[in-house]
BADREN-76095 format. One record per residue (C-alpha): residue number from 1; x, y, z. Coordinates in nm, 2 decimals, always signed. Layout:
<dotors>
+-------+--------+--------+--------+
! lumdo !      x !      y !      z !
+-------+--------+--------+--------+
!   NUM !      X !      Y !      Z !
...
+-------+--------+--------+--------+
</dotors>
This chain:
<dotors>
+-------+--------+--------+--------+
! lumdo !      x !      y !      z !
+-------+--------+--------+--------+
!     1 !  -0.35 !  +1.84 !  -1.71 !
!     2 !  -0.28 !  +1.50 !  -1.49 !
!     3 !  +0.10 !  +1.43 !  -1.55 !
!     4 !  +0.12 !  +1.07 !  -1.73 !
!     5 !  +0.41 !  +0.88 !  -1.73 !
!     6 !  +0.52 !  +0.48 !  -1.79 !
!     7 !  +0.78 !  +0.28 !  -1.58 !
!     8 !  +0.92 !  -0.03 !  -1.69 !
!     9 !  +0.96 !  -0.27 !  -1.94 !
!    10 !  +0.66 !  -0.51 !  -2.01 !
!    11 !  +0.75 !  -0.85 !  -1.91 !
!    12 !  +0.61 !  -1.20 !  -1.79 !
!    13 !  +0.45 !  -1.03 !  -1.47 !
!    14 !  +0.22 !  -0.79 !  -1.72 !
!    15 !  +0.13 !  -1.10 !  -1.93 !
!    16 !  +0.02 !  -1.28 !  -1.57 !
!    17 !  -0.21 !  -0.99 !  -1.53 !
!    18 !  -0.34 !  -0.89 !  -1.87 !
!    19 !  -0.09 !  -0.61 !  -2.03 !
!    20 !  +0.05 !  -0.27 !  -1.90 !
!    21 !  -0.21 !  -0.14 !  -1.65 !
!    22 !  -0.28 !  +0.23 !  -1.59 !
!    23 !  -0.34 !  +0.39 !  -1.24 !
!    24 !  -0.52 !  +0.69 !  -1.19 !
!    25 !  -0.44 !  +0.82 !  -0.85 !
!    26 !  -0.38 !  +1.16 !  -0.67 !
!    27 !  -0.05 !  +1.32 !  -0.67 !
!    28 !  +0.01 !  +1.28 !  -0.33 !
!    29 !  +0.40 !  +1.21 !  -0.35 !
!    30 !  +0.42 !  +0.85 !  -0.21 !
!    31 !  +0.16 !  +0.81 !  -0.01 !
!    32 !  -0.15 !  +0.66 !  +0.04 !
!    33 !  -0.37 !  +0.39 !  -0.11 !
!    34 !  -0.26 !  +0.41 !  -0.46 !
!    35 !  +0.10 !  +0.37 !  -0.32 !
!    36 !  +0.05 !  +0.03 !  -0.21 !
!    37 !  -0.05 !  -0.07 !  -0.54 !
!    38 !  +0.28 !  +0.11 !  -0.69 !
!    39 !  +0.47 !  -0.08 !  -0.49 !
!    40 !  +0.34 !  -0.40 !  -0.56 !
!    41 !  +0.39 !  -0.32 !  -0.91 !
!    42 !  +0.75 !  -0.23 !  -0.84 !
!    43 !  +0.83 !  -0.55 !  -0.64 !
!    44 !  +0.68 !  -0.78 !  -0.93 !
!    45 !  +0.86 !  -0.60 !  -1.21 !
!    46 !  +0.50 !  -0.50 !  -1.35 !
!    47 !  +0.57 !  -0.24 !  -1.60 !
!    48 !  +0.28 !  +0.08 !  -1.53 !
!    49 !  +0.13 !  +0.36 !  -1.65 !
!    50 !  +0.08 !  +0.66 !  -1.35 !
!    51 !  -0.18 !  +0.90 !  -1.42 !
!    52 !  -0.14 !  +1.16 !  -1.13 !
!    53 !  -0.38 !  +1.45 !  -1.07 !
!    54 !  -0.29 !  +1.73 !  -0.84 !
!    55 !  -0.52 !  +1.83 !  -0.55 !
!    56 !  -0.61 !  +2.13 !  -0.75 !
!    57 !  -0.75 !  +1.99 !  -1.09 !
!    58 !  -0.90 !  +1.62 !  -0.90 !
!    59 !  -1.22 !  +1.80 !  -0.80 !
!    60 !  -1.29 !  +1.91 !  -1.16 !
!    61 !  -1.17 !  +1.51 !  -1.31 !
!    62 !  -1.36 !  +1.37 !  -1.04 !
!    63 !  -1.69 !  +1.52 !  -1.15 !
!    64 !  -1.62 !  +1.35 !  -1.51 !
!    65 !  -1.32 !  +1.14 !  -1.58 !
!    66 !  -1.31 !  +0.95 !  -1.21 !
!    67 !  -1.67 !  +0.95 !  -1.18 !
!    68 !  -1.71 !  +0.80 !  -1.56 !
!    69 !  -1.47 !  +0.48 !  -1.47 !
!    70 !  -1.60 !  +0.46 !  -1.11 !
!    71 !  -1.95 !  +0.54 !  -0.95 !
!    72 !  -1.85 !  +0.61 !  -0.66 !
!    73 !  -1.60 !  +0.86 !  -0.77 !
!    74 !  -1.29 !  +0.73 !  -0.58 !
!    75 !  -0.93 !  +0.68 !  -0.65 !
!    76 !  -0.72 !  +0.46 !  -0.69 !
!    77 !  -0.86 !  +0.35 !  -1.04 !
!    78 !  -0.69 !  +0.06 !  -1.25 !
!    79 !  -0.74 !  +0.01 !  -1.59 !
!    80 !  -0.57 !  -0.32 !  -1.77 !
!    81 !  -0.68 !  -0.59 !  -2.02 !
!    82 !  -1.01 !  -0.38 !  -2.13 !
!    83 !  -1.13 !  -0.39 !  -1.77 !
!    84 !  -1.15 !  -0.12 !  -1.47 !
!    85 !  -1.06 !  -0.21 !  -1.14 !
!    86 !  -1.15 !  -0.02 !  -0.80 !
!    87 !  -1.10 !  -0.04 !  -0.45 !
!    88 !  -0.71 !  -0.11 !  -0.38 !
!    89 !  -0.72 !  -0.40 !  -0.14 !
!    90 !  -0.92 !  -0.59 !  -0.39 !
!    91 !  -0.70 !  -0.49 !  -0.68 !
!    92 !  -0.40 !  -0.61 !  -0.46 !
!    93 !  -0.54 !  -0.97 !  -0.38 !
!    94 !  -0.66 !  -1.00 !  -0.74 !
!    95 !  -0.29 !  -0.90 !  -0.85 !
!    96 !  -0.18 !  -1.17 !  -0.59 !
!    97 !  -0.38 !  -1.43 !  -0.74 !
!    98 !  -0.29 !  -1.40 !  -1.10 !
!    99 !  +0.06 !  -1.37 !  -0.98 !
!   100 !  +0.06 !  -1.68 !  -0.79 !
!   101 !  +0.22 !  -1.51 !  -0.49 !
!   102 !  +0.19 !  -1.21 !  -0.25 !
!   103 !  -0.09 !  -1.41 !  -0.04 !
!   104 !  +0.05 !  -1.67 !  +0.12 !
!   105 !  -0.03 !  -2.07 !  -0.02 !
!   106 !  -0.23 !  -2.27 !  +0.26 !
!   107 !  -0.54 !  -2.19 !  +0.40 !
!   108 !  -0.42 !  -2.07 !  +0.72 !
!   109 !  -0.15 !  -1.83 !  +0.53 !
!   110 !  -0.44 !  -1.65 !  +0.33 !
!   111 !  -0.64 !  -1.59 !  +0.62 !
!   112 !  -0.36 !  -1.46 !  +0.81 !
!   113 !  -0.25 !  -1.24 !  +0.54 !
!   114 !  -0.65 !  -1.12 !  +0.50 !
!   115 !  -0.67 !  -1.04 !  +0.86 !
!   116 !  -0.31 !  -0.88 !  +0.94 !
!   117 !  -0.46 !  -0.64 !  +0.64 !
!   118 !  -0.80 !  -0.55 !  +0.73 !
!   119 !  -0.63 !  -0.45 !  +1.07 !
!   120 !  -0.40 !  -0.19 !  +0.88 !
!   121 !  -0.75 !  -0.08 !  +0.68 !
!   122 !  -0.87 !  -0.04 !  +1.04 !
!   123 !  -0.58 !  +0.18 !  +1.12 !
!   124 !  -0.56 !  +0.37 !  +0.79 !
!   125 !  -0.94 !  +0.46 !  +0.83 !
!   126 !  -0.87 !  +0.63 !  +1.18 !
!   127 !  -0.56 !  +0.81 !  +1.06 !
!   128 !  -0.70 !  +0.92 !  +0.75 !
!   129 !  -1.03 !  +1.08 !  +0.95 !
!   130 !  -0.77 !  +1.27 !  +1.21 !
!   131 !  -0.51 !  +1.40 !  +0.92 !
!   132 !  -0.75 !  +1.53 !  +0.70 !
!   133 !  -0.98 !  +1.67 !  +0.95 !
!   134 !  -1.05 !  +2.06 !  +0.95 !
!   135 !  -0.95 !  +2.04 !  +1.34 !
!   136 !  -0.63 !  +1.86 !  +1.27 !
!   137 !  -0.41 !  +2.03 !  +1.51 !
!   138 !  -0.62 !  +1.85 !  +1.78 !
!   139 !  -0.73 !  +1.54 !  +1.59 !
!   140 !  -0.38 !  +1.43 !  +1.47 !
!   141 !  -0.24 !  +1.45 !  +1.81 !
!   142 !  -0.47 !  +1.29 !  +1.97 !
!   143 !  -0.46 !  +1.00 !  +1.70 !
!   144 !  -0.11 !  +0.94 !  +1.74 !
!   145 !  -0.15 !  +0.91 !  +2.12 !
!   146 !  -0.44 !  +0.68 !  +2.12 !
!   147 !  -0.52 !  +0.46 !  +1.80 !
!   148 !  -0.21 !  +0.48 !  +1.67 !
!   149 !  -0.05 !  +0.33 !  +1.97 !
!   150 !  -0.30 !  +0.11 !  +1.98 !
!   151 !  -0.30 !  -0.04 !  +1.63 !
!   152 !  +0.08 !  -0.04 !  +1.63 !
!   153 !  +0.09 !  -0.25 !  +1.99 !
!   154 !  -0.19 !  -0.48 !  +1.82 !
!   155 !  +0.03 !  -0.57 !  +1.50 !
!   156 !  +0.30 !  -0.59 !  +1.74 !
!   157 !  +0.16 !  -0.85 !  +1.93 !
!   158 !  +0.00 !  -1.04 !  +1.67 !
!   159 !  +0.35 !  -1.06 !  +1.46 !
!   160 !  +0.49 !  -1.15 !  +1.78 !
!   161 !  +0.26 !  -1.45 !  +1.89 !
!   162 !  +0.09 !  -1.60 !  +1.58 !
!   163 !  +0.29 !  -1.92 !  +1.45 !
!   164 !  +0.30 !  -1.80 !  +1.09 !
!   165 !  +0.45 !  -1.47 !  +1.17 !
!   166 !  +0.74 !  -1.64 !  +1.37 !
!   167 !  +0.89 !  -1.83 !  +1.09 !
!   168 !  +1.05 !  -1.48 !  +0.93 !
!   169 !  +1.01 !  -1.11 !  +0.91 !
!   170 !  +0.70 !  -1.09 !  +0.71 !
!   171 !  +0.34 !  -1.18 !  +0.80 !
!   172 !  +0.38 !  -1.48 !  +0.65 !
!   173 !  +0.71 !  -1.55 !  +0.78 !
!   174 !  +0.96 !  -1.57 !  +0.47 !
!   175 !  +0.67 !  -1.56 !  +0.25 !
!   176 !  +0.59 !  -1.19 !  +0.14 !
!   177 !  +0.25 !  -1.12 !  +0.12 !
!   178 !  +0.05 !  -0.79 !  -0.01 !
!   179 !  -0.06 !  -0.76 !  +0.34 !
!   180 !  +0.33 !  -0.68 !  +0.42 !
!   181 !  +0.28 !  -0.38 !  +0.17 !
!   182 !  -0.02 !  -0.23 !  +0.31 !
!   183 !  +0.12 !  -0.26 !  +0.69 !
!   184 !  +0.44 !  -0.10 !  +0.55 !
!   185 !  +0.26 !  +0.18 !  +0.35 !
!   186 !  +0.07 !  +0.25 !  +0.67 !
!   187 !  +0.38 !  +0.28 !  +0.89 !
!   188 !  +0.52 !  +0.52 !  +0.63 !
!   189 !  +0.20 !  +0.73 !  +0.59 !
!   190 !  +0.24 !  +0.78 !  +0.96 !
!   191 !  +0.60 !  +0.90 !  +0.94 !
!   192 !  +0.71 !  +0.55 !  +1.15 !
!   193 !  +0.95 !  +0.49 !  +0.86 !
!   194 !  +1.16 !  +0.79 !  +0.84 !
!   195 !  +1.44 !  +0.93 !  +1.01 !
!   196 !  +1.60 !  +0.56 !  +1.09 !
!   197 !  +1.27 !  +0.41 !  +1.18 !
!   198 !  +1.32 !  +0.59 !  +1.56 !
!   199 !  +0.98 !  +0.61 !  +1.67 !
!   200 !  +0.93 !  +0.21 !  +1.54 !
!   201 !  +1.19 !  +0.13 !  +1.85 !
!   202 !  +0.96 !  +0.03 !  +2.09 !
!   203 !  +0.81 !  -0.21 !  +1.83 !
!   204 !  +1.08 !  -0.45 !  +1.72 !
!   205 !  +0.88 !  -0.67 !  +1.53 !
!   206 !  +0.71 !  -0.41 !  +1.33 !
!   207 !  +1.05 !  -0.24 !  +1.25 !
!   208 !  +1.18 !  -0.61 !  +1.12 !
!   209 !  +0.89 !  -0.60 !  +0.88 !
!   210 !  +0.94 !  -0.27 !  +0.74 !
!   211 !  +1.31 !  -0.33 !  +0.71 !
!   212 !  +1.29 !  -0.61 !  +0.51 !
!   213 !  +1.04 !  -0.47 !  +0.29 !
!   214 !  +1.27 !  -0.16 !  +0.22 !
!   215 !  +1.56 !  -0.41 !  +0.14 !
!   216 !  +1.36 !  -0.58 !  -0.10 !
!   217 !  +1.58 !  -0.57 !  -0.39 !
!   218 !  +1.31 !  -0.41 !  -0.65 !
!   219 !  +1.15 !  -0.20 !  -0.37 !
!   220 !  +1.53 !  -0.06 !  -0.25 !
!   221 !  +1.58 !  +0.03 !  -0.62 !
!   222 !  +1.23 !  +0.21 !  -0.63 !
!   223 !  +1.31 !  +0.36 !  -0.33 !
!   224 !  +1.62 !  +0.52 !  -0.46 !
!   225 !  +1.52 !  +0.63 !  -0.81 !
!   226 !  +1.33 !  +0.94 !  -0.89 !
!   227 !  +1.01 !  +0.74 !  -0.91 !
!   228 !  +0.96 !  +0.74 !  -0.57 !
!   229 !  +0.85 !  +1.06 !  -0.41 !
!   230 !  +0.89 !  +1.06 !  -0.05 !
+-------+--------+--------+--------+
</dotors>
C-alpha cells in the first residue's frame, strides 16, 4: 500500500490554491519532478497530503489508480479543490499565479523565469534518459562529461549576463521564482548540491542560486526535518 501522510496546517496559502492538495508520486526520496512541487508547498507554507508509491507497487497502481486520474499514467498528479492536475511544471505555474508570487512581476521577468525553467527541463530530460538507461554504467558518465557540462555552462552564462539575473541571487534577481526551484532540483538530483556543493565550485553563480534556495527559512527548516529524505 502507498504511504499517506499529511504535513503542515492549512492557512492562507491553502485558501489561495483551493484547499489542501494531495500529491501522488513515487517514493523516490527527495528527488524528481514531484519533489519540486513539495519544495513550493514548503516554501509557501502550504499544507499537503503526500501519497508515495514504492517502485515495487507502482506498476500495479499505474495500471489502475494512476491511469484513472491521468490518461498518460504519469506522475506527479495533484488533487485539489475537486480538480485533478497533471504535468509538474504546469502545476508550478498554476500555483505561482494563484499565490501571486514565484513567477516574476513584469512580462520580461515572467518570460525569463519560463525560459530558464525550460532550459532546466531540457537538461532533466537528458539526465533521466542517461541515468535510467539499461546501460547506465556507460550512458551516465558520458552524460556527466557532455550534456551536463553543456547545461551547467549555459545556465551559468545566462545567470551572469542577463539583466534580470544580475540583480540578486535568483533567476529574477531578488525575486524567488518557480524557475529557481526547478533549477535547484535538477542540481540536487544530479548530486551537485551535496558534499558542500564541491562540484559547483567552477559555476559560482549557480552555487549562489543553490545556496540562496537552501537558506530560505522554510526550505532550510524542511531540509532539516524528517520530511526531507535526501
